[in-house]
Each structure stands twice: as structure tokens, then as C-alpha cells.
N, C-alpha and C positions, 0 to 999 in steps of 0.2 A: 365442407366440400363445396367447390364452386358450382354454380348452376351451368348446365351444358348450354352452349349457344346452339343455334340451329345447325351450323356447320359441324360443330363437334358432335351433336346428336346424330347427324348423318353418318359420320365416321363410325361412331359406336354401334348404332343400330343396324348398320350394314352387315354386322355380324349375324343378324337374323337370317341373312341369305347364305349362310354357310352351306357349302356342298361337301359332303363327306366322301373322300376318295374310297373306292372299293379296295380293301386290302385284307390280308390275314391279320387277325388281331392277336397280338402278343404283348400286352402291356407289362413293362418291367416295373414292379413296385420298388420303392426305396427299401433298402435293407439296413439292418442295425448290426451288421457284422463288423469286426475290427478292421478288416481290409476295405477301403473305399470301393464302392460298387457303382460309382456315378455313371459308368458306361460299361457294358459287358465287353468281352473280348471281340465278339462280332456284333455289329449293330443290329438291334432287333427290328423286325417288321412291325410297324405300329399303325394304328388308325389316327391320322391327323387331319384336321379340317382344312379345306382350301377356302381362305377367307377373302371375300370381296370387300375391298376397302378403297375409298377414293384416294387414300394416301399411299397405297401400296407401290405404285409406280413412281411416285415423286413428281414434282413439277420441274421440267427442264428449263434452264435459263441460258446455259452456254450455247452459243450458236443460234439462238432463237430470235424471232422478230422483236421481242421486248427490248432487245439491245439496239435495235435500229434507230438511229437518230432521226427525228422529224425535221431536222434542219439540213437544207440541201445547197446552201450557198457555196459556190466554188469560184468566186471572182477575185478581185483585187484585195490586197491586204490594206489595213489602216483603220482609222476610226470609222464608226458607222452610226447612223441614227436608228433609234427604235422604230420598227415598222418596215425596215428594209426587207424585201421578200427573201425568204430562205434563212433568215437569221433570228436568233432569240430576241424577244421584246423585253423592254425594261422600263422602269421609272414611273409606272402608273399602277394603281390597283387593277388586278386582273391580268397584268402582263406576266411574262415568264419569270422575271426577276424584279419585283416591284421596288425593292430597296436599292437597287443599283441606279446609277446616274449617268453611266457612260458605257459604250461598247467599242471593242477593238477586235479586228480580224487579224489573226497571226498566220503568216505564211509557214508552210512546211519547210523543213531543213534543220540545220544544226544550230541550236541557240540555247543558252542558259539565261534565265531571267531572274535577276536578283530583286530583292524587295524594293530597292530604291528605283528600279526600272519599271515597277508596276505601281498602279494607283488603287486605293481602296474603292469599294462600291462600284466595281467595273466588271462587265461581262467580257471575258476573253474567249472568242470563238476560234478554235484551231481548225484551219482548213483541212479537208480530207487529204490524206497523205501521211507521210512519216515525219514526225517531229522528234529530233534527238536532242535531249536536254532536260532541264528541270525548272521548276517554278518555286519562288518564295512568295507565297500568297500574302495579301493584305486582307483586312477585315471585309467581309461581305463580297469578296471576289467570287466569280463563277468561271469555271473552266469547262468548256462545252465542245464536244466533238460534232462533226457533221458526216453526211453520207451523200455522195454524188457520183454518178457515172460508175457505180460499182466499187468506188473507193470509200473507205472509212478513215477515221482519224486514229492514228497510232502514235502514242507518246512512248518513246523508247529510251532506255538508258544505254542500249547498245553494249552492255557489259563493259563499259569504259570507265569503271570506278565511280560512277555516279551512284550515290547512296539512296537518293530519293527522287521521286517524280514531282510530287507536289507537297510542299511543307511550308512552314513559316520560317522567318529568321528569328530564332528563339530570343536573341538579344533585343528584338523589338517587342517582345512580350506576346501574350496570347492573341492570336488573330482569329476572331470568331466569325461564324456565319458563312463559311466558305462552302461552295457547291462544286462537286466534281461529277460530270455526267457524260454519257455517250462516248467514252474513250476506251481504247484498248491500251492498257498501261502494262508494259512488259520490260523485262531484261534489265532491271535495276539491281545493283549489287548491294542491297541492304544487308547490314551485318546481322548476325544471329541476335534474335530477340528484338530486332528493329523491323522497319517496314518501308515499302516504297511510298506509301501515302500516309501523311500525317504522323510521322514518327515523333513529333513533339507534342502529340496528344492535345492539339488545339480543340477548343470547345465549339459546340454548335455547328459542326460540319455535317453536310448531307452528301453522301456518296452513293450514287444510284445509276443503274443502267450501264455499268462498265464491265469490260472483261479485264481482269487483273490476273496476270499470269507470268510464269517463267522468271519471277523475281527470286534471287538467291544470293546468299544462303538464308536470308531472313524471311519475313512474312510479306503479304500483300498490303495489309492495312493495319494501322493502330487506331483504335477508337478512343476518343476522350469523352468528357462529359457532354451530355445533350447531343450526342452524335446519332445519326440515322444511317444505317447501311441497308440499302433496299434494292432488290432485283438486280444484283450483280452476279457475274460468273467469276468466282475466285478459284482458280485451278492451277495445279502444277507449280506452286510456289515452294520455296526451299524448306521452310519450317512449318508455318501455319498459313491458312487463308487469311486470318486476322487474329489480333489479340486486342483486348481492352485493358489498358493500364494508364496510370498517370506517370508520364515520363518527365514532367515538369511540375512546378509549384502551383499551377493554376488548375481550376476545375476539379478540386478534391473534396470528397464528402467529409463532413465533420466527424463521422464515426469511423469509416473504413480507411480513409486517407487516399482513396482512389477515385476513379471517375464514376459518375452517377447519371441516371436517366439515359440509358442507351437502348435503342430499338434496332433489332436485326430482323428484317422481314423479307421473305420471298427470294432469298439468294440460293444459288447452287454453289456448294462448297465441296470440292472434289480433288482427289489426287494430290494433296499437299503433303509435305515432308519429303520432297524428292532428294533432299540432302541427307536423309536418314539420321535425324536426331533421335529417332527411336532406338538406334543401335543394333548391333548384330545379335542374332538369336541362336539359341542352342536347344536342341531336343534330340539326344542321341537315338531315341527310339524310332524317330522318323528320318534320321540321317542329317539332321541340322547340326552343323558345327560352324559357328561364326557365319551364320546365314544372313545375307542382306535381304530384308523383306521387300525392298524396292526393286522391281524387275529392271533389268538393264535398260530397256527402252525408255524408262521414265527417269533415270538418273541424270541429274543436271551436271554437266562437266564443269560448270562455273561455280560449284559449291566451295571449292577450296577445301582446306582442312577444317572439319567440324569436330566437335567433341560431344558425342551423344550424352544428353543430360535428362532425358525423359520429358523435355518440353517440346511437344510437337503434336501435329494432328490437324483436324479441321479448324478449331479455334480454341483459345483459352482466355478466361477472364481472371483478372488479378485485382483484388481489393475493391470490387465494384459494389455499388448499392443501387438497386432499382434497374434491372435489365430484363428486357423481354426478347425472347428468341422464338419467333413464330413463322410458320409456313415455309420453312427452309427445306431444301433437299441437300442432305449432307452425306456424302458417300465416297467410298474407296480412298479414304485418307489413311496414311501410314501413321498409326497412333489412334487415340480416341477421336470420335467425331466431335464431341463437345466436352470441354473440361473447365469446370468452375473451381478454381484452385486458390486457396490462401486468403481467408478473411473477406469473403464476399457476403452480401446479404440481399435478400428479397429478389430472387431470380425466378423468372417464369419461362417454362418451355411449353409450347402448345402448338399443335397442328403441324409438327415437323415430320419429315420422312428421313430416317437416319439408318443407312444400310451399308453393309460390306466394308466397314472400317476395321483396320487391323486390331484396334483396341475397342474399349467400351463405346457404346453409343453416347452415353451421358455419364460424366463423373461429377459428383459433388464432394469436394474435399476441404476440410477445415473451414466450413462456411455455414451460414445460417439462413433459414427461412426460404424454402424453395417450393415450387409447384411444377410437377411434371405430368401433364395431362394431355390426353387425346393425341398421342404421337404414335407413329408406326415405326417399329425398330426390328430390323431383320438382318441376320447373318453378320452380326458384329462380334468382336472379341474372339475370333477363331484363331487368327495368326498369333496374336499376343498370348492367347490362352495356351496354345501349344508350347510356347516358349516359357510359360510360367505354370507348368502343368501340376504343380503341387498346391495350388490355391484356386479358389473359385474365379471364374472369368465371366462375369455377368454382362448383360446388356446395359444395366443401370447399376452403378457402383456408388454407394454412399459411404464415405469414409470420414469419420469424426465430424458429422454434419447433422443438422436438424433444427428444431425450434426449442428455445429455452422457455420453461414456465417457472422455474425455481427462483429466478432473480428478476422477474417482471418482464422478461422477453426482450429480444432485440427489436427495436422499433422500426417502423416504416422509414423509408428514405426521407430525410427531413427537408431537402431542398424543394422549393416551390415547383420547379419544373418536373419533379417526380410525381406529381399528383395523379397521373394516370397509370403509374406503375403498381403492380400487385404487392401485397405485403402478407406474410404468412407467419405472424408473430407467435401463435400458440401451437401451430401444427404445420409440418411440412407434408405435402401430399404427393403421392404417386398414384394416379388413378386414370381409368378409362384408356389405357394404352394397349396396343396390340404388339406382342413380341413373338417373332417367328424365327425359329432355328438359329438362335444366337449361341455363343459359347456357353452361356448360362442365363439365368433369369434376372432376378434382382437380389443384390447382396448388400447387407449392412455390416460394416466393419468398424471397430474402434480399436486403435492401437493403444493398449493400456499403458504404454510408456511415452505417449505423446501428450505433452502438456507444455504450457508456455514458459517453463523454466528449463526445458531440455536442450535449448540452443539450436534446435533444428529449424524452426519456422521463422524466427526473427520477428514474431509478432505475438500478441496475447489475445485472449478471448475478448469478445465485444460485450461482455456482461456488465451490468450496472454502470453503463456509461463508457465502456471501453477504455481508451487511453486516459479519459478524465476520471475514471473510477478507481476502485481499490486494486483491481487485478491487472497489474502491469508486469512486464517481464522482471523488473527489478524487485518488486514486492513478492512475486511468486518465487523467485530464486531464494529470497530471504526466508520464506515461510513454508516452502514445500516440504522440508524435512519434518515439520510438525504436523502436516496434514494427516487426517484420519477419517474413517467412514464408519457409520453405524451399520453393522451387518444384520440388523433387523429391517431397517427402513432403506438402507443404502443411500442415505443422505449424509453428506459430510458434517463433521463436528466443527464447532468454532474453536480454533486454536491460534497460536502464533501471536505476533505483536505488530499491529493491532489485531485483536481477535476477529477473524473472518472464517467463512467456510472455504478454506484454501483448496480443499479437495475438489469440490465442484466448480469453484470459480477459476481455477487455473488449468483445468483439464478440458481439452477438446473432446466433445461427447457426441455420440450418435443417439439422438433422443427425439421423441415425439414425432416419429415418422409414420404416416398412415399409408398402407399399400392396399388399395381396394379397387374392385371392379376392373381388373386387368384381365386380358386373355393371353395365355402363354401357350404357344404351339411349339412343340419340340419333337423332331424326328431325328434320332441319331444317324440314320442312314443319309440324311441331308447335310451332315456336318463332317468334314474330312477328319480322319484319324480319331473319330469319337469312339474310343474303346478303352478298356481298363488298362491295357499295357502302355498305350501311347499317350493317353490323356485321362487320368482317373477322375478329374473333377468336371469333365464335360457335362453340361446340363445342370450345373449346381446353382442353387440359390440359398437364401436363409440369412443367418446372422451369427457372428461369434466375435470374440476377442481372444487374446492369448494371456496365459499366466504372465504376470508382470514382475518387474523389480520395483516395487512401490516404496513409498516412504516407510520408515520403520514401524509406523503405527497402523499399517493396512495390510490385509492378507493378499497373497498373490492372485487369488481367484476372485477378488472383489469385482473387477471390471467385467469379466465374462458373465458373472451373475447379474450385474446391474444392467448391462445392455440387453440381456435376454429376458429378464423378468421385471425390472423396475424402471426402465427408462421410456416406457410407453410407446414402444415400437410395435405396431399392430398390422398384421395381414388379415384381410377379410374379403369375402364375396368375390373371390377371383375364380377363374376357370383355367384348369390345366389340361391340355391335350398332350399325351405322350409322357415318357418316363422322366420328367424333371425330378431332381433329387434335392434334399434339404439338409443343410448343415447348421448346427446349433451349439451355443454356449461357448465351448473352448476350441480353439484351433487344433489343439492336440487331442480332442475328444476321440477316443478309440471307437466309440459307438457311432461316429459319423460315417456315412450319411444316415440320419435317423429315418424311421419308417413314417409313412403318412399318418398312421395312428398315433405315433409319438409326437409328431409335429403338431397335430390338431387336438390331441387329448387335453382334457381339463387340467389346468395347473394344480387345482385343488386335489387332484388324485395323486400327485407326486410330492416331492420335497424340494423342488426348485434347485436341484443339483446340490443339495446342502448337506448330504451325509458326509461323515468323516472319510468313508471309503471313496466316495466320488471325488471329494476335494483332493484327497491324496493321490488318487490315480489319474485324475483329469478326465475320467470317462463318465458320461451321463446319458441315459436313454430318454430323459424327459419324464412326463409329458411337458410340452412347451406352450400349449394353449393358443396356437396360431390358426389362421385361415378359417375362422368361424364363418359358416355360410358359403364356403368355397366348395368347388367340385373338382375331382381328380379323375380324369377319364382315360 
């Protein structure tokens, strides 16, 4: 477990100042009946604490003074010397841009600047006013906005088929070291899964103190390797606030094949997915039939036709290695707040406020080595939960992710610039978070049919060297039929040609996840439609898998048993206020939700869901041996 910093300690120990609201106490204990009782027909009245936390309100960036440019020049356009009053300095140590050798003032108006019209190592100061057009940046260029006489600098695409605001000419190769700051960047027609800023994922860019908004149908920003996204307002974009991915051949990690060493610090990321890539929602119990979750006032008429594909929300990481997400305020996005999806490694979340997102606050999916600590998560996954009311809807959702210990672990990011990034090689940690009135708590899921020969993900596990090791898509396809597992140890057997443990090596697994010292506050009366009829899984957490269609040498119940009892997923020392419920072992377990006594009872007192009757019926009451040292109030 990481040592608490003084700021983190302040967040956690502020809980000591809990003020308990005066209310009638009627705590609903989890039940072990066949019908899910995650929420009663009428929401109970419960005692829940009012927690005083420095993170509860989040830090606003949009419309705040942090975005005000310190540069006030509003004179003639043309080249300028460093030291000219009101303009950025350059060319010397201690100047604003010490690597640059020239400065140019650009007049407002309509103009597109191609790469051959710009020079490398140059500061471009965009005069206050509206600039309609785009830039193809060269290495070490800076694009800086000003503020004078109540005017700020706006860089606009004017919805005139311009795809990007600031990018490179990809045919010129990677343009490194670009800075974008103190601009409002809006109304670019970036395509789905692209962005207004850096769609070619150039490396070493710093994007800070900008308002990035109204770009559609794509995202605001794409981050490449060694990028920094700091103190920006990313709001009302068509798909995401930003994504991190390698869209070109440069800046790729030797293991994951995507960008590395990315820092996202102090941004406000809100109201993204105005084009509804989330898709229309259904829940007949509450009158939803093809319900558009984006309210009419937020829908962008410039989206065009989009095809909902589940890729949306505050932001998404693809194939990254070494990413830190800290001190951000992520709220009111349609979709998840933060989604780490497909082959990422070594991701850190700390000090974030993530609230009121349609989907989960944080998703880790088919990825390795993560730390989620000292975050405040409230009122997430309620809308999406209602639309998927037959499955848990947690604030933190871990899907086929964790840390490997069987094959030596997935290593730290190897690139030199990653030296400051965290690595969680033997244990992924979820600790010292505060979760308040979300659709659910923390849920660990492993799809027992998801492995790197199934044709779904297009990538394989990062075990034993990843693409350079034995477990490739081709090798797994050739050997998956021979895979088998020892049902005493739940470790795969060596089979196939050449002989390897294809069971464990080819399967995306949820393993070695520690969930400790978190506070869960859940009052069903604070969550809309939180009742048995309309949303049976409201308030749920836990872990399970489903009976699978495995190789011929493995039983259907192997993965549910492994994730629950053998893959070292451990809850401990948590505090629960209110009637959170717990689901375990098998998705079809008729005894879910299990009682607190079953969830916490000693595993040695049961049979690890191993009787013939349990395996045949798919029902198991435990005990499951979780939450040692935890309290349930």
C-alpha cells in the first residue's frame, strides 16, 4: 500500500469529522433469498453520515481565473522580440519558452496555417479575438492566447468542416514539444474517435489553461506519449473530453504498443458525449424506451449521424503504459467518468473528484497494474445502472484487470521518461476512497469466455513479455482447445505445443486486487428509482463470473470459483454506512445477494462452492471470507 501524502491524509482523516444526520434507523441487511433484494420496493430510511471532505465539491476550472491569460498585448501583428511588454518571453533560461528562438503575433480572422507556413521553435501569440482556422505545428512551437479589454483568444473551427485546431502534418513525422495554452478551442468537426487537438498523437505536448468545448462529433484532445494535460476545461464535446492512444507509429511503448508517460492534472472534465455515443436506453419499469440520456439543451446539432458503440464519457485510455490521473474534477459526463480500456498498464488515479456521471466513475478493463486511491466518488452509474438493471452498476468497475504474480508480473513502464510513474506489479490497489450514493460500490468481474483467442479484443495478454512472449493471439488460438486447469489449485496445466499454461496465459483475469480502507455511504432514498421493481441491483458490490463455454478440458464453473477464492482478490478494513449489498461467485447464483455474515465468514467454514449440488445448481451461500476488519453500519 502506498504511504499517504499529507494532502491524501487530510482527505482521509477528514472523515473523523463525520456528522451523523438524525434519522430513523432501519438498516436493511443483505439477504440470501433467491430473489435479489438489492433494494426494497420502497427506499428505507437509513442513518448515513455527512462526510466533510476537501474533495467533495471538486475544484472548478471552467470559467475560473486559472484560465485567464497573463499576456495582454493587443497591438500590431508580426514578429516580436522577447521582452516586448504583454507578450510571452522566449530564448533564455527562465523565460516562458526557453527552447524557442522566435516570436510571432498573429492577427484574428480567418486563416489556416500549413506546416510550411510555420517555423519550428517559435512562439505564436494569437491576439485576443476570434481566429477561424487551424495550425499544423512544427517541433517546439507554442500557441498562446491573450486577454485584453475583456476579450480573450478564441480558436474556432466554425463547424466549417475543419477537423482539427492544432495538429501536425503527419507526413512530416512526429512534431514534439508543442505547447497549447490560454485558448478557447471550439467548434471543430473532429470525426468520431478523433479530436480537435493533436489527433496525430504527437509526443511531448503540453496542453494547459485552455477551454476546449463544443467539438463534435469527436473529442477535445488526443494525448500521445510524454503529454501533459493540465488545468483545462474540457466540456460539451461530442464524444469524450480526451482520449489517449497512439494514432501513428511514433511514441509507442515496447509492451503495450500505445502512448506512455502521460500526466492529467487539475482539469475539469464535464458534460461530454453530447452526440450520445452512449446510445438510447431502455427500462420499461420507469418508462424508458429508446430514451436519449442527453437532455435536449445539451445535444449538439452538428453531431451528424453517429453510431453508438460504447466509446464515450469523460475520457478513455487505450494501450497506455504509465499514466497518472490526479486532482481532476470529472462530472456530468454521459458514459463513464474515466475508462481505462484494452491493454493498459501502470495507471494511477489519486485525488480526483468524480461525480454525477451516467456511467461508472472509474472502469479498468482488460488492463494491468492500477492504483485508485484517495478519490471522492459520488452519484455515479445511476442512469446507466437503470438501463442495465440486471447487473451491478458500481462506482468502480474492474473487468478482467489486476496484477499478475504467476508469470513474473507485468513490469513498470520501461521508457526513461516514465521514471516518475507508478508501478503496481504484484498488487492493484483500491484504497482510501470515499464513495457516496453511487449506483453501486466496487465490483470485480471476469468474463469467463474472454481470452485472447476469442476474436473480441484484437490483442493478447501482456504476460511473459507480451507480444514478444509465448502468449500471442496466433499461439492462443492454436492451443486454447488443449487448455485445462487443476481444480484443486486453480492453476492451469501445461498442455499444447509447445507446452505452456495456456489457460492462465491466454485469459484476461481479474486478480490480485486489494480493496481496503474505503468508506461507502449508501442511502437508497438519495438514488432515483432505487427499489426492487425498477432496479434490483441498486447498491450492489462484490465479485463474480459466469458459467462459461470453456475448452473441453475445463469445467464450466472454474472461473467463478477462481475469481472468488483463488485469484487473491481481497476486501478488508472498509466501512459501510447504509444497506450496500454483496454478490459473489456466479452471476446466476440464486443465493445472491449474500448476507453480510456469508460475505465475511471464514472460507474454512465452507466448501468454496465446491459441492456437486452447488456446481450443478449454480447457487452458493458461501462463506466468502471477505472484508476482514470491516464494519457494516
